[in-house]
PDB file of N, CA, C and O in Angstrom:
ATOM      1  N   UNK A   1       3.140 194.656 -36.369  1.00  0.00           N
ATOM      2  CA  UNK A   1       1.739 194.309 -36.379  1.00  0.00           C
ATOM      3  C   UNK A   1       0.941 195.433 -35.725  1.00  0.00           C
ATOM      4  O   UNK A   1       1.337 195.963 -34.688  1.00  0.00           O
ATOM      5  N   UNK A   2      -0.157 195.782 -36.323  1.00  0.00           N
ATOM      6  CA  UNK A   2      -1.044 196.811 -35.793  1.00  0.00           C
ATOM      7  C   UNK A   2      -1.991 196.196 -34.762  1.00  0.00           C
ATOM      8  O   UNK A   2      -2.409 195.047 -34.899  1.00  0.00           O
ATOM      9  N   UNK A   3      -2.316 196.961 -33.748  1.00  0.00           N
ATOM     10  CA  UNK A   3      -3.306 196.504 -32.780  1.00  0.00           C
ATOM     11  C   UNK A   3      -4.694 196.672 -33.375  1.00  0.00           C
ATOM     12  O   UNK A   3      -4.866 197.333 -34.399  1.00  0.00           O
ATOM     13  N   UNK A   4      -5.679 196.072 -32.731  1.00  0.00           N
ATOM     14  CA  UNK A   4      -7.049 196.224 -33.224  1.00  0.00           C
ATOM     15  C   UNK A   4      -7.505 197.679 -33.116  1.00  0.00           C
ATOM     16  O   UNK A   4      -8.301 198.134 -33.937  1.00  0.00           O
ATOM     17  N   UNK A   5      -7.019 198.406 -32.129  1.00  0.00           N
ATOM     18  CA  UNK A   5      -7.362 199.830 -32.020  1.00  0.00           C
ATOM     19  C   UNK A   5      -6.723 200.644 -33.142  1.00  0.00           C
ATOM     20  O   UNK A   5      -7.322 201.596 -33.644  1.00  0.00           O
ATOM     21  N   UNK A   6      -5.501 200.266 -33.535  1.00  0.00           N
ATOM     22  CA  UNK A   6      -4.863 200.908 -34.696  1.00  0.00           C
ATOM     23  C   UNK A   6      -5.712 200.679 -35.949  1.00  0.00           C
ATOM     24  O   UNK A   6      -5.954 201.604 -36.724  1.00  0.00           O
ATOM     25  N   UNK A   7      -6.159 199.437 -36.134  1.00  0.00           N
ATOM     26  CA  UNK A   7      -6.964 199.103 -37.306  1.00  0.00           C
ATOM     27  C   UNK A   7      -8.285 199.863 -37.303  1.00  0.00           C
ATOM     28  O   UNK A   7      -8.742 200.323 -38.350  1.00  0.00           O
ATOM     29  N   UNK A   8      -8.897 199.996 -36.135  1.00  0.00           N
ATOM     30  CA  UNK A   8     -10.142 200.757 -36.030  1.00  0.00           C
ATOM     31  C   UNK A   8      -9.919 202.201 -36.465  1.00  0.00           C
ATOM     32  O   UNK A   8     -10.732 202.768 -37.195  1.00  0.00           O
ATOM     33  N   UNK A   9      -8.814 202.792 -36.014  1.00  0.00           N
ATOM     34  CA  UNK A   9      -8.501 204.172 -36.370  1.00  0.00           C
ATOM     35  C   UNK A   9      -8.303 204.312 -37.889  1.00  0.00           C
ATOM     36  O   UNK A   9      -8.767 205.278 -38.495  1.00  0.00           O
ATOM     37  N   UNK A  10      -7.619 203.352 -38.484  1.00  0.00           N
ATOM     38  CA  UNK A  10      -7.394 203.356 -39.931  1.00  0.00           C
ATOM     39  C   UNK A  10      -8.727 203.205 -40.672  1.00  0.00           C
ATOM     40  O   UNK A  10      -8.972 203.881 -41.672  1.00  0.00           O
ATOM     41  N   UNK A  11      -9.578 202.317 -40.171  1.00  0.00           N
ATOM     42  CA  UNK A  11     -10.892 202.114 -40.789  1.00  0.00           C
ATOM     43  C   UNK A  11     -11.729 203.386 -40.722  1.00  0.00           C
ATOM     44  O   UNK A  11     -12.399 203.742 -41.691  1.00  0.00           O
ATOM     45  N   UNK A  12     -11.691 204.064 -39.591  1.00  0.00           N
ATOM     46  CA  UNK A  12     -12.466 205.304 -39.426  1.00  0.00           C
ATOM     47  C   UNK A  12     -11.978 206.399 -40.368  1.00  0.00           C
ATOM     48  O   UNK A  12     -12.730 207.305 -40.728  1.00  0.00           O
ATOM     49  N   UNK A  13     -10.715 206.304 -40.762  1.00  0.00           N
ATOM     50  CA  UNK A  13     -10.146 207.296 -41.681  1.00  0.00           C
ATOM     51  C   UNK A  13     -10.422 206.950 -43.143  1.00  0.00           C
ATOM     52  O   UNK A  13     -10.037 207.701 -44.040  1.00  0.00           O
ATOM     53  N   UNK A  14     -11.084 205.819 -43.391  1.00  0.00           N
ATOM     54  CA  UNK A  14     -11.445 205.457 -44.755  1.00  0.00           C
ATOM     55  C   UNK A  14     -10.573 204.418 -45.408  1.00  0.00           C
ATOM     56  O   UNK A  14     -10.698 204.169 -46.607  1.00  0.00           O
ATOM     57  N   UNK A  15      -9.691 203.807 -44.643  1.00  0.00           N
ATOM     58  CA  UNK A  15      -8.780 202.819 -45.226  1.00  0.00           C
ATOM     59  C   UNK A  15      -9.441 201.491 -45.525  1.00  0.00           C
ATOM     60  O   UNK A  15     -10.347 201.059 -44.812  1.00  0.00           O
ATOM     61  N   UNK A  16      -8.978 200.844 -46.592  1.00  0.00           N
ATOM     62  CA  UNK A  16      -9.302 199.448 -46.867  1.00  0.00           C
ATOM     63  C   UNK A  16      -8.244 198.629 -46.148  1.00  0.00           C
ATOM     64  O   UNK A  16      -7.060 198.962 -46.199  1.00  0.00           O
ATOM     65  N   UNK A  17      -8.658 197.567 -45.482  1.00  0.00           N
ATOM     66  CA  UNK A  17      -7.742 196.840 -44.615  1.00  0.00           C
ATOM     67  C   UNK A  17      -7.696 195.366 -44.989  1.00  0.00           C
ATOM     68  O   UNK A  17      -8.731 194.742 -45.223  1.00  0.00           O
ATOM     69  N   UNK A  18      -6.484 194.815 -45.043  1.00  0.00           N
ATOM     70  CA  UNK A  18      -6.262 193.384 -45.244  1.00  0.00           C
ATOM     71  C   UNK A  18      -5.440 192.900 -44.060  1.00  0.00           C
ATOM     72  O   UNK A  18      -4.355 193.419 -43.796  1.00  0.00           O
ATOM     73  N   UNK A  19      -5.962 191.895 -43.338  1.00  0.00           N
ATOM     74  CA  UNK A  19      -5.258 191.377 -42.163  1.00  0.00           C
ATOM     75  C   UNK A  19      -5.233 189.860 -42.173  1.00  0.00           C
ATOM     76  O   UNK A  19      -6.076 189.217 -42.800  1.00  0.00           O
ATOM     77  N   UNK A  20      -4.261 189.295 -41.474  1.00  0.00           N
ATOM     78  CA  UNK A  20      -4.242 187.863 -41.186  1.00  0.00           C
ATOM     79  C   UNK A  20      -5.115 187.652 -39.953  1.00  0.00           C
ATOM     80  O   UNK A  20      -5.068 188.447 -39.014  1.00  0.00           O
ATOM     81  N   UNK A  21      -5.895 186.603 -39.953  1.00  0.00           N
ATOM     82  CA  UNK A  21      -6.812 186.347 -38.846  1.00  0.00           C
ATOM     83  C   UNK A  21      -6.091 186.027 -37.540  1.00  0.00           C
ATOM     84  O   UNK A  21      -6.591 186.341 -36.460  1.00  0.00           O
ATOM     85  N   UNK A  22      -4.950 185.419 -37.635  1.00  0.00           N
ATOM     86  CA  UNK A  22      -4.270 184.827 -36.485  1.00  0.00           C
ATOM     87  C   UNK A  22      -4.138 185.714 -35.253  1.00  0.00           C
ATOM     88  O   UNK A  22      -4.481 185.252 -34.164  1.00  0.00           O
ATOM     89  N   UNK A  23      -3.667 186.951 -35.347  1.00  0.00           N
ATOM     90  CA  UNK A  23      -3.473 187.674 -34.094  1.00  0.00           C
ATOM     91  C   UNK A  23      -4.741 188.308 -33.505  1.00  0.00           C
ATOM     92  O   UNK A  23      -4.678 188.894 -32.424  1.00  0.00           O
ATOM     93  N   UNK A  24      -5.880 188.206 -34.185  1.00  0.00           N
ATOM     94  CA  UNK A  24      -7.066 188.937 -33.762  1.00  0.00           C
ATOM     95  C   UNK A  24      -8.207 188.010 -33.366  1.00  0.00           C
ATOM     96  O   UNK A  24      -8.329 186.900 -33.884  1.00  0.00           O
ATOM     97  N   UNK A  25      -9.036 188.476 -32.448  1.00  0.00           N
ATOM     98  CA  UNK A  25     -10.241 187.739 -32.078  1.00  0.00           C
ATOM     99  C   UNK A  25     -11.384 188.177 -32.986  1.00  0.00           C
ATOM    100  O   UNK A  25     -11.284 189.183 -33.689  1.00  0.00           O
ATOM    101  N   UNK A  26     -12.462 187.417 -32.962  1.00  0.00           N
ATOM    102  CA  UNK A  26     -13.641 187.790 -33.737  1.00  0.00           C
ATOM    103  C   UNK A  26     -14.191 189.131 -33.255  1.00  0.00           C
ATOM    104  O   UNK A  26     -14.646 189.938 -34.066  1.00  0.00           O
ATOM    105  N   UNK A  27     -14.155 189.373 -31.965  1.00  0.00           N
ATOM    106  CA  UNK A  27     -14.646 190.655 -31.444  1.00  0.00           C
ATOM    107  C   UNK A  27     -13.768 191.812 -31.892  1.00  0.00           C
ATOM    108  O   UNK A  27     -14.271 192.900 -32.172  1.00  0.00           O
ATOM    109  N   UNK A  28     -12.445 191.587 -31.965  1.00  0.00           N
ATOM    110  CA  UNK A  28     -11.538 192.618 -32.482  1.00  0.00           C
ATOM    111  C   UNK A  28     -11.941 193.011 -33.900  1.00  0.00           C
ATOM    112  O   UNK A  28     -12.063 194.193 -34.221  1.00  0.00           O
ATOM    113  N   UNK A  29     -12.145 192.002 -34.740  1.00  0.00           N
ATOM    114  CA  UNK A  29     -12.444 192.278 -36.148  1.00  0.00           C
ATOM    115  C   UNK A  29     -13.852 192.807 -36.344  1.00  0.00           C
ATOM    116  O   UNK A  29     -14.105 193.542 -37.298  1.00  0.00           O
ATOM    117  N   UNK A  30     -14.777 192.446 -35.459  1.00  0.00           N
ATOM    118  CA  UNK A  30     -16.114 193.046 -35.518  1.00  0.00           C
ATOM    119  C   UNK A  30     -16.006 194.545 -35.268  1.00  0.00           C
ATOM    120  O   UNK A  30     -16.651 195.343 -35.948  1.00  0.00           O
ATOM    121  N   UNK A  31     -15.186 194.922 -34.288  1.00  0.00           N
ATOM    122  CA  UNK A  31     -14.997 196.337 -33.970  1.00  0.00           C
ATOM    123  C   UNK A  31     -14.411 197.082 -35.172  1.00  0.00           C
ATOM    124  O   UNK A  31     -14.837 198.194 -35.485  1.00  0.00           O
ATOM    125  N   UNK A  32     -13.447 196.475 -35.833  1.00  0.00           N
ATOM    126  CA  UNK A  32     -12.834 197.095 -37.008  1.00  0.00           C
ATOM    127  C   UNK A  32     -13.857 197.210 -38.134  1.00  0.00           C
ATOM    128  O   UNK A  32     -13.969 198.257 -38.772  1.00  0.00           O
ATOM    129  N   UNK A  33     -14.598 196.139 -38.376  1.00  0.00           N
ATOM    130  CA  UNK A  33     -15.610 196.157 -39.443  1.00  0.00           C
ATOM    131  C   UNK A  33     -16.653 197.236 -39.181  1.00  0.00           C
ATOM    132  O   UNK A  33     -17.084 197.920 -40.110  1.00  0.00           O
ATOM    133  N   UNK A  34     -17.055 197.391 -37.951  1.00  0.00           N
ATOM    134  CA  UNK A  34     -18.065 198.398 -37.610  1.00  0.00           C
ATOM    135  C   UNK A  34     -17.563 199.813 -37.856  1.00  0.00           C
ATOM    136  O   UNK A  34     -18.358 200.731 -38.055  1.00  0.00           O
ATOM    137  N   UNK A  35     -16.247 199.990 -37.844  1.00  0.00           N
ATOM    138  CA  UNK A  35     -15.654 201.319 -38.041  1.00  0.00           C
ATOM    139  C   UNK A  35     -15.417 201.662 -39.506  1.00  0.00           C
ATOM    140  O   UNK A  35     -15.039 202.791 -39.819  1.00  0.00           O
ATOM    141  N   UNK A  36     -15.633 200.706 -40.412  1.00  0.00           N
ATOM    142  CA  UNK A  36     -15.401 200.962 -41.839  1.00  0.00           C
ATOM    143  C   UNK A  36     -16.293 202.087 -42.349  1.00  0.00           C
ATOM    144  O   UNK A  36     -17.465 202.185 -41.984  1.00  0.00           O
ATOM    145  N   UNK A  37     -15.723 202.922 -43.187  1.00  0.00           N
ATOM    146  CA  UNK A  37     -16.512 203.976 -43.821  1.00  0.00           C
ATOM    147  C   UNK A  37     -17.182 203.408 -45.068  1.00  0.00           C
ATOM    148  O   UNK A  37     -16.759 202.365 -45.566  1.00  0.00           O
ATOM    149  N   UNK A  38     -18.219 204.071 -45.584  1.00  0.00           N
ATOM    150  CA  UNK A  38     -18.899 203.569 -46.788  1.00  0.00           C
ATOM    151  C   UNK A  38     -17.918 203.333 -47.937  1.00  0.00           C
ATOM    152  O   UNK A  38     -17.102 204.195 -48.265  1.00  0.00           O
ATOM    153  N   UNK A  39     -18.015 202.151 -48.536  1.00  0.00           N
ATOM    154  CA  UNK A  39     -17.157 201.801 -49.662  1.00  0.00           C
ATOM    155  C   UNK A  39     -15.859 201.122 -49.279  1.00  0.00           C
ATOM    156  O   UNK A  39     -15.191 200.547 -50.139  1.00  0.00           O
ATOM    157  N   UNK A  40     -15.485 201.172 -48.015  1.00  0.00           N
ATOM    158  CA  UNK A  40     -14.240 200.532 -47.555  1.00  0.00           C
ATOM    159  C   UNK A  40     -14.504 199.064 -47.239  1.00  0.00           C
ATOM    160  O   UNK A  40     -15.631 198.671 -46.939  1.00  0.00           O
ATOM    161  N   UNK A  41     -13.442 198.261 -47.310  1.00  0.00           N
ATOM    162  CA  UNK A  41     -13.581 196.828 -47.041  1.00  0.00           C
ATOM    163  C   UNK A  41     -12.540 196.352 -46.026  1.00  0.00           C
ATOM    164  O   UNK A  41     -11.489 196.961 -45.828  1.00  0.00           O
ATOM    165  N   UNK A  42     -12.890 195.240 -45.404  1.00  0.00           N
ATOM    166  CA  UNK A  42     -11.984 194.514 -44.516  1.00  0.00           C
ATOM    167  C   UNK A  42     -11.829 193.120 -45.097  1.00  0.00           C
ATOM    168  O   UNK A  42     -12.818 192.408 -45.271  1.00  0.00           O
ATOM    169  N   UNK A  43     -10.592 192.719 -45.401  1.00  0.00           N
ATOM    170  CA  UNK A  43     -10.311 191.374 -45.890  1.00  0.00           C
ATOM    171  C   UNK A  43      -9.562 190.616 -44.807  1.00  0.00           C
ATOM    172  O   UNK A  43      -8.539 191.078 -44.301  1.00  0.00           O
ATOM    173  N   UNK A  44     -10.086 189.442 -44.455  1.00  0.00           N
ATOM    174  CA  UNK A  44      -9.494 188.611 -43.406  1.00  0.00           C
ATOM    175  C   UNK A  44      -8.902 187.372 -44.058  1.00  0.00           C
ATOM    176  O   UNK A  44      -9.632 186.511 -44.548  1.00  0.00           O
ATOM    177  N   UNK A  45      -7.581 187.284 -44.062  1.00  0.00           N
ATOM    178  CA  UNK A  45      -6.882 186.125 -44.635  1.00  0.00           C
ATOM    179  C   UNK A  45      -6.758 185.024 -43.577  1.00  0.00           C
ATOM    180  O   UNK A  45      -6.779 185.304 -42.378  1.00  0.00           O
ATOM    181  N   UNK A  46      -6.629 183.783 -44.023  1.00  0.00           N
ATOM    182  CA  UNK A  46      -6.540 182.622 -43.124  1.00  0.00           C
ATOM    183  C   UNK A  46      -7.736 182.576 -42.186  1.00  0.00           C
ATOM    184  O   UNK A  46      -7.597 182.316 -40.991  1.00  0.00           O
ATOM    185  N   UNK A  47      -8.900 182.828 -42.741  1.00  0.00           N
ATOM    186  CA  UNK A  47     -10.118 182.940 -41.943  1.00  0.00           C
ATOM    187  C   UNK A  47     -10.632 181.612 -41.411  1.00  0.00           C
ATOM    188  O   UNK A  47     -11.609 181.588 -40.663  1.00  0.00           O
ATOM    189  N   UNK A  48      -9.987 180.496 -41.784  1.00  0.00           N
ATOM    190  CA  UNK A  48     -10.371 179.184 -41.252  1.00  0.00           C
ATOM    191  C   UNK A  48     -10.254 179.133 -39.733  1.00  0.00           C
ATOM    192  O   UNK A  48     -10.831 178.260 -39.084  1.00  0.00           O
ATOM    193  N   UNK A  49      -9.512 180.064 -39.184  1.00  0.00           N
ATOM    194  CA  UNK A  49      -9.368 180.132 -37.721  1.00  0.00           C
ATOM    195  C   UNK A  49     -10.726 180.329 -37.052  1.00  0.00           C
ATOM    196  O   UNK A  49     -10.952 179.850 -35.940  1.00  0.00           O
ATOM    197  N   UNK A  50     -11.624 181.035 -37.732  1.00  0.00           N
ATOM    198  CA  UNK A  50     -12.902 181.400 -37.139  1.00  0.00           C
ATOM    199  C   UNK A  50     -14.001 180.409 -37.496  1.00  0.00           C
ATOM    200  O   UNK A  50     -14.006 179.824 -38.580  1.00  0.00           O
ATOM    201  N   UNK A  51     -14.930 180.234 -36.563  1.00  0.00           N
ATOM    202  CA  UNK A  51     -16.108 179.414 -36.840  1.00  0.00           C
ATOM    203  C   UNK A  51     -17.044 180.191 -37.761  1.00  0.00           C
ATOM    204  O   UNK A  51     -16.873 181.392 -37.972  1.00  0.00           O
ATOM    205  N   UNK A  52     -18.020 179.499 -38.297  1.00  0.00           N
ATOM    206  CA  UNK A  52     -19.014 180.170 -39.135  1.00  0.00           C
ATOM    207  C   UNK A  52     -19.755 181.241 -38.340  1.00  0.00           C
ATOM    208  O   UNK A  52     -20.079 182.300 -38.879  1.00  0.00           O
ATOM    209  N   UNK A  53     -20.023 180.977 -37.076  1.00  0.00           N
ATOM    210  CA  UNK A  53     -20.704 181.976 -36.242  1.00  0.00           C
ATOM    211  C   UNK A  53     -19.830 183.203 -36.008  1.00  0.00           C
ATOM    212  O   UNK A  53     -20.329 184.328 -35.988  1.00  0.00           O
ATOM    213  N   UNK A  54     -18.524 182.989 -35.831  1.00  0.00           N
ATOM    214  CA  UNK A  54     -17.603 184.124 -35.699  1.00  0.00           C
ATOM    215  C   UNK A  54     -17.633 184.976 -36.973  1.00  0.00           C
ATOM    216  O   UNK A  54     -17.690 186.203 -36.906  1.00  0.00           O
ATOM    217  N   UNK A  55     -17.593 184.314 -38.122  1.00  0.00           N
ATOM    218  CA  UNK A  55     -17.611 185.037 -39.398  1.00  0.00           C
ATOM    219  C   UNK A  55     -18.913 185.810 -39.564  1.00  0.00           C
ATOM    220  O   UNK A  55     -18.915 186.937 -40.060  1.00  0.00           O
ATOM    221  N   UNK A  56     -20.009 185.206 -39.150  1.00  0.00           N
ATOM    222  CA  UNK A  56     -21.305 185.885 -39.216  1.00  0.00           C
ATOM    223  C   UNK A  56     -21.286 187.130 -38.336  1.00  0.00           C
ATOM    224  O   UNK A  56     -21.785 188.183 -38.736  1.00  0.00           O
ATOM    225  N   UNK A  57     -20.715 187.014 -37.144  1.00  0.00           N
ATOM    226  CA  UNK A  57     -20.620 188.143 -36.217  1.00  0.00           C
ATOM    227  C   UNK A  57     -19.828 189.292 -36.833  1.00  0.00           C
ATOM    228  O   UNK A  57     -20.246 190.448 -36.773  1.00  0.00           O
ATOM    229  N   UNK A  58     -18.682 188.964 -37.425  1.00  0.00           N
ATOM    230  CA  UNK A  58     -17.832 189.991 -38.046  1.00  0.00           C
ATOM    231  C   UNK A  58     -18.547 190.620 -39.241  1.00  0.00           C
ATOM    232  O   UNK A  58     -18.604 191.844 -39.365  1.00  0.00           O
ATOM    233  N   UNK A  59     -19.089 189.780 -40.113  1.00  0.00           N
ATOM    234  CA  UNK A  59     -19.738 190.270 -41.330  1.00  0.00           C
ATOM    235  C   UNK A  59     -20.964 191.127 -41.028  1.00  0.00           C
ATOM    236  O   UNK A  59     -21.259 192.075 -41.757  1.00  0.00           O
ATOM    237  N   UNK A  60     -21.670 190.795 -39.963  1.00  0.00           N
ATOM    238  CA  UNK A  60     -22.892 191.549 -39.641  1.00  0.00           C
ATOM    239  C   UNK A  60     -22.595 192.986 -39.237  1.00  0.00           C
ATOM    240  O   UNK A  60     -23.488 193.832 -39.267  1.00  0.00           O
ATOM    241  N   UNK A  61     -21.361 193.269 -38.861  1.00  0.00           N
ATOM    242  CA  UNK A  61     -20.985 194.635 -38.479  1.00  0.00           C
ATOM    243  C   UNK A  61     -20.834 195.544 -39.692  1.00  0.00           C
ATOM    244  O   UNK A  61     -20.897 196.767 -39.563  1.00  0.00           O
ATOM    245  N   UNK A  62     -20.635 194.953 -40.875  1.00  0.00           N
ATOM    246  CA  UNK A  62     -20.469 195.740 -42.113  1.00  0.00           C
ATOM    247  C   UNK A  62     -20.907 194.879 -43.300  1.00  0.00           C
ATOM    248  O   UNK A  62     -20.068 194.437 -44.085  1.00  0.00           O
ATOM    249  N   UNK A  63     -22.204 194.640 -43.436  1.00  0.00           N
ATOM    250  CA  UNK A  63     -22.695 193.752 -44.496  1.00  0.00           C
ATOM    251  C   UNK A  63     -22.190 194.152 -45.885  1.00  0.00           C
ATOM    252  O   UNK A  63     -22.281 195.311 -46.290  1.00  0.00           O
ATOM    253  N   UNK A  64     -21.653 193.157 -46.604  1.00  0.00           N
ATOM    254  CA  UNK A  64     -21.164 193.377 -47.954  1.00  0.00           C
ATOM    255  C   UNK A  64     -19.781 193.991 -48.044  1.00  0.00           C
ATOM    256  O   UNK A  64     -19.282 194.221 -49.146  1.00  0.00           O
ATOM    257  N   UNK A  65     -19.145 194.264 -46.900  1.00  0.00           N
ATOM    258  CA  UNK A  65     -17.843 194.933 -46.936  1.00  0.00           C
ATOM    259  C   UNK A  65     -16.741 194.137 -46.239  1.00  0.00           C
ATOM    260  O   UNK A  65     -15.629 194.633 -46.060  1.00  0.00           O
ATOM    261  N   UNK A  66     -17.059 192.889 -45.844  1.00  0.00           N
ATOM    262  CA  UNK A  66     -16.051 192.033 -45.220  1.00  0.00           C
ATOM    263  C   UNK A  66     -15.833 190.835 -46.127  1.00  0.00           C
ATOM    264  O   UNK A  66     -16.786 190.174 -46.541  1.00  0.00           O
ATOM    265  N   UNK A  67     -14.558 190.557 -46.434  1.00  0.00           N
ATOM    266  CA  UNK A  67     -14.195 189.423 -47.297  1.00  0.00           C
ATOM    267  C   UNK A  67     -13.394 188.443 -46.445  1.00  0.00           C
ATOM    268  O   UNK A  67     -12.447 188.833 -45.761  1.00  0.00           O
ATOM    269  N   UNK A  68     -13.781 187.169 -46.491  1.00  0.00           N
ATOM    270  CA  UNK A  68     -13.061 186.126 -45.780  1.00  0.00           C
ATOM    271  C   UNK A  68     -12.321 185.268 -46.782  1.00  0.00           C
ATOM    272  O   UNK A  68     -12.919 184.772 -47.737  1.00  0.00           O
ATOM    273  N   UNK A  69     -11.028 185.086 -46.577  1.00  0.00           N
ATOM    274  CA  UNK A  69     -10.203 184.245 -47.449  1.00  0.00           C
ATOM    275  C   UNK A  69      -9.958 182.930 -46.719  1.00  0.00           C
ATOM    276  O   UNK A  69      -9.196 182.869 -45.754  1.00  0.00           O
ATOM    277  N   UNK A  70     -10.623 181.875 -47.200  1.00  0.00           N
ATOM    278  CA  UNK A  70     -10.507 180.551 -46.592  1.00  0.00           C
ATOM    279  C   UNK A  70      -9.511 179.662 -47.333  1.00  0.00           C
ATOM    280  O   UNK A  70      -9.427 178.467 -47.051  1.00  0.00           O
ATOM    281  N   UNK A  71      -8.755 180.229 -48.279  1.00  0.00           N
ATOM    282  CA  UNK A  71      -7.849 179.397 -49.068  1.00  0.00           C
ATOM    283  C   UNK A  71      -6.588 179.067 -48.293  1.00  0.00           C
ATOM    284  O   UNK A  71      -5.711 178.373 -48.808  1.00  0.00           O
TER     285      UNK A  71
END
């Protein structure tokens, strides 16, 4: 499993990232989303872990580039 700092580094390098929500906090994923380069996306699987406000916080760091999988 990658740490949130690992994910931030990958995002800064232009990577598209898919993660399970479970090991990360909303603040961790906000930091990763904020590091995304133009055109890159962050997909959060099992996003039911987060409240709607948490999802809003994460999404606001990279509008249009964060996908939440609630299935």
